[in-house]
N, C-alpha and C positions, 0 to 999 in steps of 0.2 A: 503494500500500500504505500501512495506516494505518500510523504511528510511535510509537502508541500510544494510547489513548483522552484519556489527561491532557491529553498535548501537542495530541491534535487538539482537544480540548475549549476549550482555550486560543485556538486560530483561531478558532474559531466566534465566541467572544465579544470578538472585537479588531474594533473600529472601523475601516476601513482610512480612512475620510473622515478622521475626528476624532483619528486617528494612536494610538488608544488605546484600553484595552479600554472597552467598551461601559457597565461599570459593574464597579468592582474589586472590591466589596464581593461581587456577585452572582455575579461570577468565583470569587472563593475558594470558595464554596459546589460550584460547578459541576465546578471541576478538582478539589477533593476528592473528591467522589462518585464523577467518573470514574475516579480512579486506583484506590478501593477496587472500581468496577466491573471493571476491567483485573485486578487483583489474584483478583477472583471467576473470572471469566475463565481465569488460566490457571492455577487450580486452589492457588492458593497461600494463599488462603483458604477456609474455608468459613461457612456457619450451623448453629449447632447447633438441637438440638428446641425452646429458646425464643428462637429469633430472634437469637440474639448471634453477634457477629463469631469466630471463632478461627483460628488461624494453620493452616494445613494442612501446609504444607510449610516448611521454613525455608530453603530452597534459595536462594539470590542470583538475581534475575531478571534481572542484567545492568545496570538501568537504576538510576542512582540514585535517582531519584526515588518509584520501588516500594520501592527495599530500605528505604529510611529510613522510608516509611511501614508496612512490612514488620515493622520491627524495632521502631516503636511499640506496633504491635498487638500482638507479643507479649513488648513489655515491661511491659504494663498487665494489670489482668481485665478480661475480655470484657464488651463493651459492645453494645446492637441500633449498625444500620447510623446511623441518624440521629443519635445522640452520636457516634459516627464522622465524620459529614460535617462537624458543627460543630467538632469538635475540631480543632486546626490547620490548620486551611484556610489562614490565613496563608502558613504556614510553606509547605505545599504548594504554593501558587500561585508564592512567592517559588523554591521550586526549580523550580519547571516554567520559569519566565523561565530561569534560568542555565541549565537543560539545552536549551532552545528556543536560547538565545546559542550555547552550545558548537555545536552543529549548524546554525549559521548562521543561522537562518530570522528570528532578532531581535537588534537588538545593543542593548546596555546603557549608558549614557553612564557613564565612572568618578566616582567620588565626589572632590569637592574636600577634600584632606584643611585646607587652609586656610580653605573658605566655610563658611556656617550647615549645620545640620544637617539633611538632609534624611529625613524619613519611606521615602523607597524612592526608588530607582536610575530614571531617564527610560528607558525603552523605547520603541523604534524598530523599525516593519518596513520596511525598503528595498523588498521586492518583494510586494505587498499582493495576486500572482495567486492564491496557493497559497488565502491565508484566504478571498478573494471565491469561486472555485472550492471550496471546502469546503462554506462557506453556502450557495452554489448548489446543491449536490447532497444536501444534506441537507433543504433546503427541499421540492427537486424529489422526492424520497421520500415525503415526506410527502403532496404533494400528487398522488402518481402511484398506481398501481393495479397495482405490481409485487407480488406475494404474498408477505405478509409472513416464510412461512417459508422464503421464499428469500433474505430479504435477509440479507445478513453482518452476526451481530452485532454489531460495534462500529457499523455504520451503524445498526443499530436504538435501541442506546445512545445513538450522539449525538444522533436522532431525538429522542428520549425525554429525554434532557437539554437541548436547548435549547427543546421546547415545553413542560415545565413548571418550567424555570428563567426562563422568558417574555422569550428574548432575542430581543425584536423587529427584528436584523439579521437573523435567519434565517425565523421565522414572525410574522405579525402575530395580534393578537388575533382576527379576522375567519378566519385559517387554524387559529388554534387550536381554534376555533367548529366552525368548516366542516367539520373532520376529525379530531374528538375521537373518533370510532370506531378511523379507523385509528392514533391515536395511541395510545388506549391497548390497542390490539394490539401495536404496536410495543414500547409499554414493558414488554407483557407477557411479550417475548423475554427479560428481564433474571430472570423469575419462573420459569425452566428449572430452573436451578441454588439461585438464590438470593430466594425470594419475599418475604425481609422487604428485601433492596434494590430491587425492584421499588415495594413500597408506599411506601419511604422518596423515592424518585426523584420518585413518583406527588405524595407529600405535599411539593416541596421549596417551592412558593411558601408554604405556610404556615409550615414551617420557617424560612424568610428572615426572614420577617415577623416572627416569635416574636422570632430571636438579634439582630435589626438592630432593630424596632421600627418595622419598615415599608422598604419598598423599592419604588423606583418601577418604570416599566418596564412598565407597561399589560398 
């Protein structure tokens, strides 16, 4: 069972061989987009006629990462999905790491109060099997032939994020080209309620390049 798109997306982006995220900047965009998609799927946020994100329900979700994002959305004037994916992504990424640490999925090194100031705490994953299994499952979904309509929303969203976020741990450039039609159909599942979110996820590659001045990943 998925523990939440935002948390599973972190596992998708974790390179178990390198024992770190494949690309931290990239992971920030993906985790932020995943958290927004999770809120939309729960009915906590919606898209208005102008494609802007609005809080539909202020009720707490019980997930501290989602609740922090929901409060952020509620305190600001409405913006489109792309803007919200770009804003606050590092804060959401760090919040996801904290949550995964609480759940025992990762461990985070304590900061040394007497040592040099580090930009972030070191994150480790003691048991990589959960991340590896998820990466393999998402890759198999894209390469397989399960009817898209029968794919759970969370799995379709993870596949869309991995493809458009160019997570080469999950899908190679060849995979993305060979299965472009299926990827488009899986991404389309996001458009059931929020067509603007589907478009924003489809354009993640360009969004990351524009915001970061170019990202690698092939």
